[in-house]
C-alpha positions, 0 to 999 in steps of 0.5 A: 482502720484495718479494712483501710489498711488492707486497701493499701495493697489494692491495685487500683491507685485511686482507691489506695490514695483515698485510703491513705488520706482517710488513715491520715484523717483518722490518725491511728498509728497502726497505719504508719508501717503499712503507709511507709510500705507504699513508699516503694511504689513508683507513683509519686502522687501515692508517695506524697499522699501516704507521707502526708498521712504519716506527718498527720498521724505522727506530727508530735514525733516529727517535731521541727522537721515537719515543715522541711518534710512537707516542702520536700513532699510538695515539690514537683521534683521526683527526687525531692519527693522521694527524699522527703519520704526517705527523711520521714521514714528515717526520723520514725525509725530512730 
């Protein structure tokens, strides 16, 4: 898991996205905070991938909000995507 977490800081966007997807599939909670850090990136595709990975990892902690967050993340509106990521981050920080 640690090597994949380190890849999240790579300059190659495609590589970072693959690492985020892989971390979501593995499901290790150590990846959550590093994935949240990717929300600061300009690329909405990366934010979507990272947030969906977090949803997979923390599904039980998100509860009823999961469906709403996924709807926001799947939007084509950049503001909606960022709002979904922000909602996810807020839920996890409670």
